[in-house]
All heavy atoms as an XYZ file, in Angstrom:
943
protein
N     -16.438     27.930     62.875
C     -17.183     26.745     63.276
C     -17.872     26.997     64.612
O     -17.423     27.800     65.399
C     -16.253     25.537     63.368
C     -15.732     25.135     62.022
S     -15.159     23.450     61.740
C     -15.311     22.559     63.182
N     -18.940     26.291     64.823
C     -19.661     26.396     66.088
C     -18.912     25.564     67.119
O     -18.633     24.383     66.892
C     -21.105     25.884     65.955
C     -21.838     26.611     64.828
C     -21.857     26.031     67.270
C     -23.182     25.999     64.473
N     -18.585     26.163     68.252
C     -17.848     25.470     69.309
C     -18.702     24.350     69.898
O     -19.935     24.435     69.930
C     -17.460     26.462     70.396
N     -18.025     23.308     70.377
C     -18.719     22.150     70.932
C     -19.658     22.526     72.076
O     -20.783     22.022     72.154
C     -17.703     21.109     71.418
C     -16.917     20.443     70.309
C     -17.759     19.514     69.450
O     -18.670     18.849     69.984
O     -17.496     19.452     68.240
N     -19.208     23.412     72.963
C     -20.075     23.793     74.088
C     -21.303     24.563     73.605
O     -22.374     24.454     74.180
C     -19.314     24.559     75.167
C     -18.674     25.833     74.654
O     -18.552     26.041     73.462
N     -18.250     26.676     75.574
N     -21.173     25.320     72.540
C     -22.318     26.026     71.957
C     -23.282     25.030     71.319
O     -24.506     25.183     71.422
C     -21.843     27.037     70.905
C     -22.950     27.769     70.175
C     -23.752     28.740     71.044
O     -23.265     29.138     72.119
O     -24.874     29.080     70.631
N     -22.752     23.989     70.694
C     -23.604     22.955     70.109
C     -24.406     22.261     71.210
O     -25.622     22.067     71.078
C     -22.777     21.923     69.304
C     -22.209     22.576     68.049
C     -23.624     20.697     68.947
C     -21.232     21.708     67.279
N     -23.741     21.914     72.304
C     -24.424     21.252     73.421
C     -25.522     22.166     73.975
O     -26.637     21.707     74.245
C     -23.434     20.833     74.520
C     -24.157     20.360     75.768
C     -22.493     19.753     74.004
N     -25.235     23.444     74.114
C     -26.238     24.390     74.608
C     -27.443     24.434     73.654
O     -28.593     24.394     74.086
C     -25.635     25.788     74.764
C     -26.606     26.881     75.213
C     -27.161     26.571     76.597
C     -25.898     28.233     75.205
N     -27.178     24.492     72.365
C     -28.260     24.513     71.377
C     -29.088     23.232     71.429
O     -30.308     23.261     71.318
C     -27.703     24.722     69.971
C     -27.134     26.109     69.761
C     -26.548     26.291     68.386
N     -25.883     27.580     68.277
C     -25.437     28.085     67.149
N     -25.581     27.422     66.016
N     -24.839     29.260     67.135
N     -28.427     22.097     71.616
C     -29.137     20.831     71.724
C     -30.030     20.802     72.964
O     -31.165     20.316     72.914
C     -28.156     19.654     71.758
C     -27.360     19.395     70.484
C     -26.352     18.274     70.719
C     -28.284     19.051     69.323
N     -29.517     21.320     74.075
C     -30.315     21.360     75.308
C     -31.531     22.277     75.168
O     -32.629     21.947     75.629
C     -29.446     21.788     76.491
C     -28.392     20.769     76.930
C     -27.451     21.393     77.967
C     -29.040     19.510     77.464
N     -31.322     23.414     74.521
C     -32.449     24.336     74.280
C     -33.480     23.653     73.382
O     -34.688     23.695     73.656
C     -31.960     25.660     73.663
C     -31.140     26.453     74.688
C     -33.140     26.495     73.150
C     -30.388     27.631     74.102
N     -33.011     23.013     72.328
C     -33.925     22.316     71.413
C     -34.700     21.226     72.150
O     -35.918     21.104     71.988
C     -33.138     21.718     70.242
N     -34.017     20.450     72.966
C     -34.681     19.382     73.718
C     -35.737     19.958     74.651
O     -36.840     19.409     74.777
C     -33.655     18.571     74.507
N     -35.437     21.070     75.284
C     -36.400     21.723     76.170
C     -37.630     22.192     75.417
O     -38.764     22.024     75.880
N     -37.423     22.780     74.248
C     -38.551     23.246     73.441
C     -39.387     22.065     72.944
O     -40.621     22.117     72.947
C     -38.054     24.085     72.266
C     -37.366     25.408     72.645
C     -36.772     26.068     71.410
C     -38.326     26.331     73.364
N     -38.708     20.985     72.555
C     -39.422     19.782     72.146
C     -40.228     19.187     73.288
O     -41.342     18.707     73.097
N     -39.676     19.263     74.488
C     -40.367     18.726     75.666
C     -41.655     19.492     75.959
O     -42.651     18.887     76.365
C     -39.440     18.770     76.883
N     -41.640     20.796     75.728
C     -42.836     21.605     75.971
C     -44.001     21.111     75.113
O     -45.096     20.848     75.605
C     -42.560     23.111     75.691
C     -43.835     23.915     75.683
C     -41.582     23.663     76.725
N     -43.757     20.961     73.824
C     -44.815     20.520     72.913
C     -45.109     19.035     73.130
O     -46.269     18.619     73.120
C     -44.429     20.794     71.445
C     -44.199     22.297     71.224
C     -45.497     20.250     70.489
C     -45.401     23.167     71.510
N     -44.080     18.246     73.332
C     -44.271     16.821     73.556
C     -45.105     16.519     74.787
O     -45.954     15.622     74.775
N     -44.902     17.291     75.840
C     -45.685     17.097     77.055
C     -47.154     17.429     76.807
O     -48.052     16.685     77.229
C     -45.140     17.951     78.196
C     -45.841     17.801     79.540
C     -45.731     16.365     80.055
C     -45.238     18.759     80.555
N     -47.409     18.502     76.079
C     -48.787     18.876     75.753
C     -49.443     17.761     74.946
O     -50.577     17.376     75.204
C     -48.801     20.190     74.960
C     -50.194     20.757     74.714
C     -50.951     20.082     73.579
O     -50.311     19.548     72.646
O     -52.204     20.080     73.623
N     -48.755     17.218     73.976
C     -49.294     16.145     73.133
C     -49.528     14.878     73.956
O     -50.529     14.193     73.779
C     -48.346     15.836     71.964
C     -48.133     16.997     71.024
C     -49.186     17.138     69.953
N     -50.447     17.671     70.468
C     -51.621     17.555     69.876
N     -51.742     16.894     68.763
N     -52.697     18.081     70.392
N     -48.597     14.584     74.841
C     -48.732     13.375     75.668
C     -49.904     13.500     76.644
O     -50.653     12.544     76.852
C     -47.434     13.114     76.432
C     -47.390     11.733     77.042
C     -45.990     11.282     77.336
O     -45.193     11.118     76.393
O     -45.701     11.082     78.526
N     -50.069     14.684     77.221
C     -51.186     14.899     78.139
C     -52.527     14.759     77.440
O     -53.536     14.443     78.061
C     -51.074     16.273     78.810
C     -49.915     16.433     79.801
C     -49.815     17.868     80.278
C     -50.065     15.470     80.974
N     -52.550     14.978     76.136
C     -53.782     14.829     75.348
C     -53.920     13.426     74.758
O     -54.806     13.188     73.938
C     -53.834     15.878     74.249
C     -53.937     17.288     74.826
C     -54.306     18.265     73.739
N     -54.318     19.622     74.251
C     -55.363     20.200     74.836
N     -56.469     19.530     75.026
N     -55.286     21.455     75.254
N     -53.032     12.533     75.152
C     -53.144     11.138     74.728
C     -52.755     10.864     73.293
O     -53.177      9.864     72.711
N     -51.960     11.737     72.693
C     -51.537     11.528     71.305
C     -50.389     10.506     71.256
O     -49.613     10.379     72.204
C     -51.074     12.845     70.683
C     -52.157     13.896     70.646
C     -53.363     13.446     69.844
O     -53.236     12.909     68.750
N     -54.539     13.663     70.399
N     -50.279      9.799     70.149
C     -49.254      8.751     70.040
C     -47.843      9.338     70.012
O     -46.912      8.729     70.521
C     -49.504      7.904     68.794
O     -49.541      8.715     67.644
N     -47.672     10.494     69.412
C     -46.368     11.163     69.420
C     -46.353     12.094     70.631
O     -47.054     13.094     70.664
C     -46.156     11.957     68.136
N     -45.570     11.734     71.629
C     -45.575     12.484     72.882
C     -44.212     13.036     73.244
O     -43.411     13.404     72.375
N     -43.946     13.076     74.516
C     -42.752     13.718     75.078
C     -41.465     13.219     74.445
O     -40.680     13.999     73.907
C     -42.733     13.506     76.601
C     -41.595     14.157     77.356
C     -41.714     15.668     77.299
C     -41.591     13.685     78.804
N     -41.228     11.935     74.485
C     -39.970     11.396     73.954
C     -39.834     11.640     72.461
O     -38.753     12.002     71.982
C     -39.847      9.900     74.254
C     -39.697      9.615     75.727
C     -39.437      8.162     76.020
N     -40.366      7.289     75.316
C     -40.142      6.009     75.088
N     -39.049      5.441     75.514
N     -41.042      5.274     74.462
N     -40.917     11.460     71.723
C     -40.873     11.657     70.275
C     -40.444     13.078     69.929
O     -39.564     13.278     69.078
C     -42.248     11.355     69.646
O     -42.618     10.024     69.964
C     -42.226     11.550     68.145
N     -41.045     14.052     70.588
C     -40.728     15.446     70.277
C     -39.322     15.832     70.719
O     -38.619     16.552     70.014
C     -41.780     16.386     70.877
C     -43.022     16.447     70.030
C     -44.043     15.527     70.202
C     -43.156     17.381     69.024
C     -45.184     15.559     69.411
C     -44.284     17.424     68.228
C     -45.293     16.509     68.424
O     -46.407     16.556     67.620
N     -38.888     15.349     71.871
C     -37.522     15.644     72.320
C     -36.513     15.072     71.323
O     -35.572     15.755     70.909
C     -37.263     15.099     73.742
C     -38.076     15.894     74.769
C     -35.777     15.152     74.077
C     -38.025     15.309     76.177
N     -36.725     13.829     70.935
C     -35.804     13.183     69.990
C     -35.816     13.904     68.651
O     -34.761     14.177     68.056
C     -36.171     11.696     69.832
C     -35.874     10.941     71.133
C     -35.432     11.061     68.659
C     -36.479      9.550     71.197
N     -36.994     14.232     68.160
C     -37.134     14.891     66.866
C     -36.421     16.246     66.842
O     -35.615     16.516     65.950
C     -38.615     15.079     66.540
C     -38.893     15.870     65.266
C     -38.996     14.915     64.105
C     -40.156     16.662     65.417
N     -36.705     17.089     67.823
C     -36.149     18.439     67.811
C     -34.639     18.409     68.064
O     -33.881     19.150     67.439
C     -36.879     19.336     68.842
C     -36.284     20.722     68.881
C     -38.350     19.428     68.499
N     -34.190     17.535     68.933
C     -32.759     17.423     69.199
C     -32.024     16.944     67.945
O     -30.966     17.479     67.591
C     -32.498     16.468     70.374
O     -33.197     16.948     71.523
C     -31.017     16.373     70.687
N     -32.584     15.957     67.268
C     -31.968     15.457     66.034
C     -31.903     16.513     64.947
O     -30.893     16.657     64.250
N     -32.975     17.279     64.797
C     -32.989     18.342     63.790
C     -31.956     19.416     64.131
O     -31.260     19.925     63.250
C     -34.383     18.957     63.684
N     -31.841     19.737     65.405
C     -30.866     20.733     65.838
C     -29.445     20.243     65.568
O     -28.596     20.992     65.080
C     -31.065     21.037     67.326
O     -30.157     22.017     67.755
N     -29.189     18.986     65.872
C     -27.872     18.419     65.614
C     -27.568     18.411     64.120
O     -26.458     18.743     63.693
C     -27.778     17.005     66.191
C     -26.427     16.322     66.037
C     -25.327     17.108     66.741
C     -26.506     14.907     66.574
N     -28.563     18.060     63.302
C     -28.366     18.069     61.849
C     -27.974     19.457     61.360
O     -27.101     19.613     60.508
C     -29.650     17.601     61.139
N     -28.613     20.482     61.914
C     -28.314     21.845     61.482
C     -26.909     22.265     61.910
O     -26.163     22.849     61.112
C     -29.358     22.814     62.068
C     -29.309     24.196     61.470
S     -29.862     24.174     59.756
C     -28.612     25.165     58.997
N     -26.524     21.974     63.150
C     -25.184     22.377     63.603
C     -24.106     21.629     62.833
O     -23.089     22.209     62.463
C     -25.008     22.157     65.123
O     -25.233     20.787     65.444
C     -25.933     23.040     65.917
N     -24.343     20.353     62.550
C     -23.376     19.592     61.758
C     -23.294     20.162     60.348
O     -22.212     20.309     59.790
C     -23.765     18.099     61.719
C     -23.527     17.459     63.086
C     -22.987     17.353     60.646
C     -24.090     16.071     63.211
N     -24.423     20.491     59.778
C     -24.455     21.043     58.429
C     -23.657     22.344     58.349
O     -22.867     22.554     57.422
C     -25.911     21.273     58.011
O     -26.000     21.578     56.649
N     -23.850     23.213     59.338
C     -23.104     24.472     59.372
C     -21.612     24.199     59.527
O     -20.784     24.765     58.799
C     -23.621     25.372     60.510
C     -25.035     25.857     60.215
C     -22.672     26.549     60.750
C     -25.729     26.483     61.407
N     -21.253     23.339     60.459
C     -19.837     23.060     60.695
C     -19.167     22.381     59.517
O     -18.008     22.675     59.216
C     -19.657     22.232     61.972
C     -19.630     23.093     63.210
O     -19.752     24.312     63.139
N     -19.489     22.476     64.362
N     -19.866     21.481     58.846
C     -19.278     20.834     57.668
C     -19.008     21.847     56.560
O     -17.969     21.802     55.908
C     -20.188     19.716     57.157
C     -20.211     18.436     57.979
C     -21.260     17.480     57.441
C     -18.840     17.776     57.999
N     -19.952     22.744     56.340
C     -19.762     23.774     55.317
C     -18.557     24.650     55.658
O     -17.770     25.010     54.769
C     -21.024     24.618     55.165
N     -18.400     24.982     56.934
C     -17.280     25.827     57.350
C     -15.965     25.047     57.338
O     -14.931     25.569     56.930
C     -17.553     26.396     58.735
C     -18.730     27.370     58.740
S     -19.244     27.843     60.393
C     -17.928     28.953     60.851
N     -16.012     23.791     57.771
C     -14.808     22.967     57.853
C     -14.190     22.714     56.476
O     -12.979     22.753     56.320
C     -15.156     21.636     58.516
C     -13.996     20.683     58.651
C     -14.422     19.372     59.309
O     -15.567     19.226     59.746
N     -13.521     18.423     59.363
N     -15.033     22.466     55.494
C     -14.529     22.135     54.167
C     -14.617     23.298     53.191
O     -14.480     23.117     51.989
C     -15.271     20.911     53.621
C     -14.972     19.663     54.413
C     -15.907     19.148     55.288
C     -13.736     19.042     54.302
C     -15.626     18.014     56.037
C     -13.447     17.916     55.049
C     -14.388     17.390     55.914
N     -14.809     24.496     53.689
C     -14.918     25.686     52.855
C     -13.702     25.872     51.954
O     -13.874     26.206     50.774
C     -15.159     26.921     53.728
C     -15.825     28.077     53.023
C     -14.837     28.971     52.306
O     -13.673     29.062     52.685
N     -15.293     29.622     51.267
N     -12.466     25.634     52.414
C     -11.331     25.784     51.500
C     -11.366     24.783     50.330
O     -10.931     25.103     49.226
C     -10.117     25.502     52.381
C     -10.582     25.752     53.779
C     -12.027     25.374     53.787
N     -11.899     23.596     50.563
C     -11.955     22.584     49.518
C     -13.191     22.724     48.639
O     -13.163     22.425     47.448
C     -11.934     21.179     50.146
C     -10.702     20.837     50.984
C     -10.890     19.526     51.708
C      -9.467     20.801     50.096
N     -14.288     23.136     49.253
C     -15.563     23.281     48.552
C     -16.096     24.682     48.866
O     -16.922     24.857     49.761
C     -16.571     22.198     48.990
C     -17.838     22.270     48.155
C     -15.962     20.826     48.944
N     -15.635     25.690     48.141
C     -16.015     27.071     48.475
C     -17.503     27.361     48.332
O     -18.000     28.311     48.905
C     -15.193     27.918     47.511
C     -14.736     26.995     46.441
C     -14.736     25.621     47.011
N     -18.217     26.536     47.597
C     -19.660     26.751     47.417
C     -20.490     25.846     48.319
O     -21.647     25.568     48.026
C     -20.055     26.534     45.952
C     -19.420     27.554     45.044
O     -19.188     28.683     45.444
N     -19.115     27.162     43.823
N     -19.898     25.365     49.404
C     -20.628     24.492     50.327
C     -21.859     25.196     50.875
O     -21.835     26.381     51.194
N     -22.941     24.464     50.938
C     -24.220     25.034     51.352
C     -24.671     24.393     52.657
O     -25.034     23.216     52.676
C     -25.259     24.801     50.259
C     -26.611     25.397     50.576
O     -26.734     26.097     51.601
O     -27.548     25.151     49.803
N     -24.675     25.154     53.770
C     -25.079     24.574     55.044
C     -26.561     24.204     55.117
O     -26.986     23.531     56.030
C     -24.739     25.663     56.067
C     -24.577     26.909     55.303
C     -24.219     26.529     53.898
N     -27.329     24.599     54.128
C     -28.760     24.275     54.138
C     -29.045     22.900     53.523
O     -30.163     22.410     53.614
C     -29.545     25.344     53.402
N     -28.059     22.275     52.930
C     -28.309     21.013     52.239
C     -28.760     19.904     53.182
O     -29.719     19.190     52.908
C     -27.067     20.569     51.468
C     -26.789     21.482     50.280
C     -25.620     21.017     49.503
N     -26.010     19.809     48.776
C     -25.188     19.149     47.995
N     -23.952     19.555     47.844
N     -25.592     18.071     47.363
N     -28.072     19.751     54.283
C     -28.464     18.723     55.256
C     -29.795     19.071     55.888
O     -30.650     18.206     56.079
C     -27.373     18.563     56.315
C     -27.486     17.390     57.274
C     -27.581     16.077     56.523
C     -26.294     17.362     58.211
N     -29.999     20.341     56.167
C     -31.268     20.792     56.740
C     -32.427     20.501     55.792
O     -33.522     20.131     56.230
C     -31.202     22.289     57.054
N     -32.212     20.646     54.508
C     -33.267     20.378     53.532
C     -33.701     18.911     53.583
O     -34.879     18.601     53.370
C     -32.795     20.733     52.128
N     -32.777     18.036     53.900
C     -33.119     16.617     54.011
C     -33.975     16.357     55.252
O     -34.814     15.455     55.252
C     -31.847     15.772     54.042
C     -31.005     15.901     52.793
C     -31.806     15.677     51.525
O     -32.525     14.688     51.396
N     -31.712     16.605     50.590
N     -33.769     17.147     56.284
C     -34.620     17.039     57.468
C     -36.050     17.424     57.108
O     -37.005     16.750     57.495
C     -34.090     17.926     58.626
C     -35.076     17.977     59.779
C     -32.729     17.435     59.104
N     -36.207     18.481     56.349
C     -37.541     18.947     55.945
C     -38.293     17.845     55.209
O     -39.441     17.526     55.548
C     -37.439     20.227     55.078
C     -38.802     20.611     54.532
C     -36.836     21.366     55.872
N     -37.665     17.241     54.231
C     -38.359     16.197     53.463
C     -38.516     14.917     54.280
O     -39.549     14.249     54.195
C     -37.631     15.917     52.150
O     -36.323     15.452     52.409
N     -37.531     14.582     55.089
C     -37.616     13.370     55.907
C     -38.725     13.441     56.940
O     -39.461     12.472     57.152
N     -38.882     14.577     57.564
C     -39.936     14.745     58.561
C     -41.302     14.766     57.872
O     -42.289     14.303     58.421
C     -39.712     16.011     59.413
C     -38.422     15.853     60.220
C     -40.882     16.284     60.331
C     -38.362     14.641     61.113
N     -41.353     15.285     56.662
C     -42.602     15.235     55.907
C     -43.032     13.786     55.681
O     -44.204     13.440     55.810
N     -42.081     12.929     55.388
C     -42.364     11.511     55.208
C     -42.825     10.884     56.520
O     -43.799     10.130     56.556
C     -41.101     10.805     54.691
C     -41.276      9.336     54.491
C     -41.965      8.839     53.393
C     -40.733      8.440     55.400
C     -42.127      7.478     53.209
C     -40.898      7.079     55.224
C     -41.581      6.594     54.121
N     -42.160     11.214     57.613
C     -42.541     10.712     58.935
C     -43.942     11.186     59.306
O     -44.767     10.409     59.786
C     -41.532     11.188     59.991
C     -41.822     10.803     61.439
C     -41.652      9.314     61.632
C     -40.871     11.558     62.353
N     -44.204     12.462     59.067
C     -45.525     13.015     59.374
C     -46.628     12.362     58.571
O     -47.737     12.151     59.057
N     -46.328     12.015     57.317
C     -47.337     11.358     56.482
C     -47.764     10.037     57.095
O     -48.923      9.632     56.977
C     -46.788     11.141     55.074
N     -46.847      9.377     57.781
C     -47.175      8.123     58.441
C     -48.090      8.301     59.640
O     -48.734      7.352     60.096
N     -48.163      9.522     60.162
C     -49.013      9.797     61.326
C     -50.452     10.102     60.926
O     -51.325     10.170     61.779
C     -48.440     10.972     62.120
N     -50.701     10.281     59.628
C     -52.045     10.633     59.148
C     -52.788      9.360     58.784
O     -52.317      8.550     57.984
C     -51.963     11.583     57.929
C     -51.218     12.863     58.313
C     -53.352     11.891     57.403
C     -50.886     13.743     57.138
N     -53.950      9.195     59.383
C     -54.772      8.016     59.136
C     -56.158      8.434     58.667
O     -56.681      9.462     59.113
C     -54.902      7.183     60.415
C     -53.598      6.687     61.023
C     -53.855      6.065     62.376
C     -52.931      5.678     60.102
N     -56.738      7.628     57.813
C     -58.079      7.924     57.320
C     -59.041      6.841     57.802
O     -58.794      5.660     57.618
C     -58.080      7.992     55.807
C     -59.414      8.385     55.255
C     -59.334      8.726     53.800
N     -60.675      9.064     53.358
C     -61.150      8.740     52.192
N     -60.403      8.096     51.333
N     -62.361      9.074     51.869
N     -60.089      7.271     58.449
C     -61.133      6.371     58.926
C     -62.438      6.766     58.253
O     -63.135      7.661     58.726
C     -61.279      6.465     60.455
C     -60.049      6.087     61.207
C     -59.231      7.056     61.763
C     -59.701      4.746     61.358
C     -58.089      6.712     62.457
C     -58.566      4.389     62.046
C     -57.749      5.360     62.608
N     -62.759      6.131     57.142
C     -63.960      6.502     56.388
C     -63.834      7.932     55.903
O     -62.903      8.276     55.184
N     -64.751      8.777     56.338
C     -64.694     10.183     55.926
C     -63.906     11.039     56.918
O     -63.775     12.241     56.705
C     -66.120     10.732     55.777
O     -66.775     10.705     57.039
N     -63.384     10.446     57.976
C     -62.628     11.183     58.994
C     -61.126     10.983     58.791
O     -60.675      9.886     58.492
C     -63.004     10.709     60.397
C     -64.430     10.939     60.741
N     -64.946     12.176     61.003
C     -65.472     10.071     60.851
C     -66.232     12.074     61.270
N     -66.583     10.795     61.177
N     -60.379     12.056     58.965
C     -58.926     12.014     58.881
C     -58.385     12.361     60.245
O     -58.767     13.352     60.854
C     -58.410     13.007     57.815
C     -56.899     13.023     57.796
C     -58.961     12.661     56.447
N     -57.472     11.518     60.754
C     -56.848     11.755     62.056
C     -55.340     11.870     61.872
O     -54.778     11.256     60.988
C     -57.169     10.615     63.013
C     -58.643     10.547     63.357
C     -58.944      9.776     64.602
C     -58.148     10.118     65.790
N     -58.656     11.060     66.722
N     -54.736     12.648     62.710
C     -53.278     12.741     62.711
C     -52.713     13.959     62.014
O     -51.493     14.147     61.997
N     -53.560     14.798     61.423
C     -53.039     15.976     60.724
C     -52.321     16.927     61.681
O     -51.257     17.461     61.358
C     -54.163     16.709     59.995
C     -54.687     16.041     58.733
C     -55.890     16.789     58.200
C     -53.604     15.941     57.696
N     -52.895     17.113     62.860
C     -52.269     18.012     63.829
C     -50.939     17.433     64.295
O     -49.949     18.166     64.412
C     -53.201     18.251     65.033
O     -54.424     18.806     64.541
C     -52.583     19.204     66.033
N     -50.889     16.143     64.531
C     -49.628     15.506     64.919
C     -48.596     15.664     63.820
O     -47.444     16.028     64.080
C     -49.858     14.018     65.236
O     -50.739     13.913     66.348
C     -48.546     13.316     65.564
N     -48.986     15.407     62.583
C     -48.054     15.513     61.465
C     -47.519     16.938     61.314
O     -46.312     17.145     61.148
C     -48.739     15.073     60.171
N     -48.416     17.918     61.399
C     -47.959     19.300     61.219
C     -47.138     19.785     62.401
O     -46.178     20.525     62.226
C     -49.142     20.264     60.992
O     -50.052     20.159     62.085
C     -49.852     19.946     59.696
N     -47.482     19.325     63.595
C     -46.686     19.761     64.751
C     -45.318     19.093     64.750
O     -44.328     19.704     65.145
C     -47.435     19.527     66.071
O     -47.701     18.164     66.281
N     -45.232     17.838     64.286
C     -43.925     17.201     64.144
C     -43.060     17.965     63.144
O     -41.890     18.263     63.400
C     -44.080     15.741     63.682
C     -44.523     14.729     64.720
C     -44.880     13.408     64.049
C     -43.452     14.515     65.764
N     -43.636     18.296     61.988
C     -42.885     19.028     60.972
C     -42.444     20.393     61.509
O     -41.294     20.789     61.347
C     -43.747     19.193     59.711
C     -42.972     19.765     58.563
C     -42.275     19.074     57.631
C     -42.827     21.156     58.242
N     -41.687     19.947     56.744
C     -42.009     21.228     57.099
C     -43.293     22.335     58.806
C     -41.661     22.435     56.511
C     -42.944     23.529     58.222
C     -42.134     23.572     57.083
N     -43.368     21.090     62.171
C     -43.050     22.426     62.695
C     -41.970     22.359     63.759
O     -41.076     23.214     63.809
C     -44.307     23.083     63.267
O     -45.258     23.270     62.251
N     -42.025     21.337     64.599
C     -41.001     21.228     65.639
C     -39.646     20.830     65.060
O     -38.608     21.198     65.606
C     -41.452     20.252     66.731
C     -42.562     20.812     67.606
S     -42.194     22.445     68.335
C     -40.873     22.027     69.467
N     -39.649     20.134     63.939
C     -38.370     19.877     63.268
C     -37.757     21.194     62.808
O     -36.547     21.409     62.902
C     -38.564     18.923     62.089
N     -38.600     22.114     62.340
C     -38.109     23.436     61.941
C     -37.588     24.206     63.158
O     -36.605     24.944     63.063
C     -39.201     24.249     61.240
C     -39.761     23.608     59.973
S     -38.524     22.975     58.832
C     -38.707     21.216     59.055
N     -38.232     24.022     64.307
C     -37.743     24.633     65.550
C     -36.349     24.085     65.863
O     -35.451     24.837     66.252
C     -38.722     24.380     66.722
C     -38.094     24.717     68.063
C     -40.006     25.185     66.514
N     -36.162     22.794     65.666
C     -34.849     22.201     65.882
C     -33.801     22.770     64.931
O     -32.674     23.081     65.341
N     -34.161     22.937     63.667
C     -33.220     23.525     62.699
C     -32.897     24.964     63.084
O     -31.741     25.386     63.008
C     -33.809     23.471     61.288
C     -33.961     22.078     60.668
C     -34.645     22.175     59.313
C     -32.627     21.376     60.554
N     -33.908     25.708     63.498
C     -33.676     27.100     63.905
C     -32.756     27.166     65.115
O     -31.830     27.979     65.158
C     -35.011     27.792     64.215
N     -32.994     26.294     66.082
C     -32.146     26.269     67.275
C     -30.721     25.896     66.888
O     -29.767     26.511     67.354
C     -32.693     25.274     68.316
O     -34.049     25.603     68.598
C     -31.898     25.325     69.595
N     -30.578     24.890     66.051
C     -29.253     24.472     65.602
C     -28.505     25.565     64.865
O     -27.282     25.668     64.944
N     -29.243     26.404     64.158
C     -28.624     27.509     63.420
C     -28.372     28.725     64.308
O     -27.811     29.714     63.866
C     -29.507     27.912     62.243
N     -28.799     28.643     65.566
C     -28.560     29.742     66.494
C     -29.675     30.757     66.579
O     -29.529     31.798     67.209
N     -30.809     30.474     65.987
C     -31.958     31.389     66.029
C     -32.860     31.033     67.202
O     -34.024     30.635     67.021
C     -32.717     31.343     64.700
C     -31.886     31.750     63.533
N     -31.545     33.063     63.288
C     -31.291     31.021     62.566
C     -30.796     33.114     62.211
N     -30.620     31.891     61.757
N     -32.317     31.174     68.395
C     -32.996     30.732     69.610
C     -34.290     31.477     69.856
O     -35.310     30.866     70.189
C     -32.058     30.880     70.825
O     -30.823     30.206     70.530
C     -32.670     30.279     72.062
N     -34.285     32.787     69.708
C     -35.494     33.563     69.971
C     -36.623     33.187     69.028
O     -37.773     33.049     69.436
C     -35.215     35.069     69.899
C     -34.276     35.546     70.974
C     -33.104     36.208     70.654
C     -34.559     35.326     72.317
C     -32.234     36.632     71.647
C     -33.694     35.745     73.314
C     -32.532     36.407     72.973
O     -31.683     36.815     73.963
N     -36.296     32.986     67.764
C     -37.315     32.563     66.791
C     -37.839     31.175     67.148
O     -39.036     30.911     67.041
C     -36.736     32.566     65.384
N     -36.952     30.288     67.584
C     -37.360     28.938     67.967
C     -38.282     28.968     69.184
O     -39.293     28.259     69.225
C     -36.131     28.068     68.253
N     -37.950     29.793     70.169
C     -38.792     29.915     71.354
C     -40.151     30.514     70.968
O     -41.205     30.025     71.406
C     -38.102     30.764     72.448
C     -39.063     31.104     73.576
C     -36.888     30.016     73.008
N     -40.141     31.556     70.146
C     -41.390     32.191     69.717
C     -42.260     31.192     68.957
O     -43.483     31.101     69.196
C     -41.099     33.403     68.843
N     -41.656     30.403     68.055
C     -42.429     29.422     67.304
C     -43.014     28.361     68.237
O     -44.164     27.937     68.064
C     -41.542     28.746     66.247
N     -42.241     27.942     69.234
C     -42.736     26.951     70.196
C     -43.919     27.491     70.980
O     -44.924     26.786     71.185
C     -41.614     26.524     71.149
O     -40.528     25.974     70.376
C     -42.095     25.477     72.140
N     -43.847     28.732     71.386
C     -44.959     29.348     72.116
C     -46.199     29.420     71.230
O     -47.307     29.098     71.660
C     -44.560     30.748     72.656
C     -43.512     30.594     73.765
C     -45.780     31.521     73.157
C     -42.847     31.901     74.166
N     -46.011     29.848     69.989
C     -47.142     29.933     69.061
C     -47.763     28.543     68.841
O     -48.978     28.387     68.873
C     -46.692     30.557     67.715
C     -46.338     32.020     67.923
C     -47.775     30.380     66.646
C     -45.578     32.644     66.753
N     -46.921     27.543     68.658
C     -47.426     26.178     68.468
C     -48.153     25.680     69.707
O     -49.213     25.046     69.608
C     -46.278     25.236     68.127
C     -45.678     25.417     66.737
C     -44.377     24.631     66.605
C     -46.664     24.981     65.674
N     -47.612     25.971     70.870
C     -48.260     25.534     72.114
C     -49.640     26.183     72.258
O     -50.618     25.509     72.582
C     -47.379     25.867     73.321
C     -47.902     25.376     74.672
C     -48.039     23.859     74.684
C     -46.976     25.847     75.786
N     -49.718     27.464     71.972
C     -51.007     28.159     72.043
C     -51.994     27.537     71.048
O     -53.160     27.289     71.375
C     -50.847     29.677     71.789
C     -52.173     30.359     71.561
C     -50.091     30.320     72.940
N     -51.526     27.247     69.840
C     -52.395     26.658     68.829
C     -52.863     25.260     69.241
O     -54.017     24.886     69.022
C     -51.675     26.589     67.484
N     -51.980     24.486     69.863
C     -52.326     23.120     70.253
C     -53.249     23.077     71.471
O     -54.096     22.194     71.579
C     -51.068     22.307     70.519
C     -50.232     21.968     69.287
C     -48.883     21.411     69.697
C     -50.973     20.990     68.398
N     -53.063     24.012     72.385
C     -53.901     24.036     73.592
C     -55.246     24.597     73.245
O     -56.266     24.115     73.616
C     -53.221     24.860     74.720
C     -54.164     25.059     75.877
C     -51.951     24.185     75.170
């Protein structure tokens, strides 16, 4: 199982990565800003660590436990949230970048929660470069 102090560290890293993208979005006047991204990435990271720990905790009772099951719900749930950020104004569509960056940052949270810190940092840098 992932130790509690390791979970807290992963959550703090996730929150920091979310803050980087959230600050960029907020500075550009987007509706999803600093707080939204911090909350999103931290929640996704927590979902991943809980998913891993539940699979390990109940492994003797459920030997085929899949730690990706809870994470998969984050993927679809954030897709639903992102869809709400997309608006159509006549022939113009707004919010696609917000929706995709929310979804991508949820994946950063899952990666951080799973312990893939370097990949999460690299993805955040790539997203920041793309957004700027």
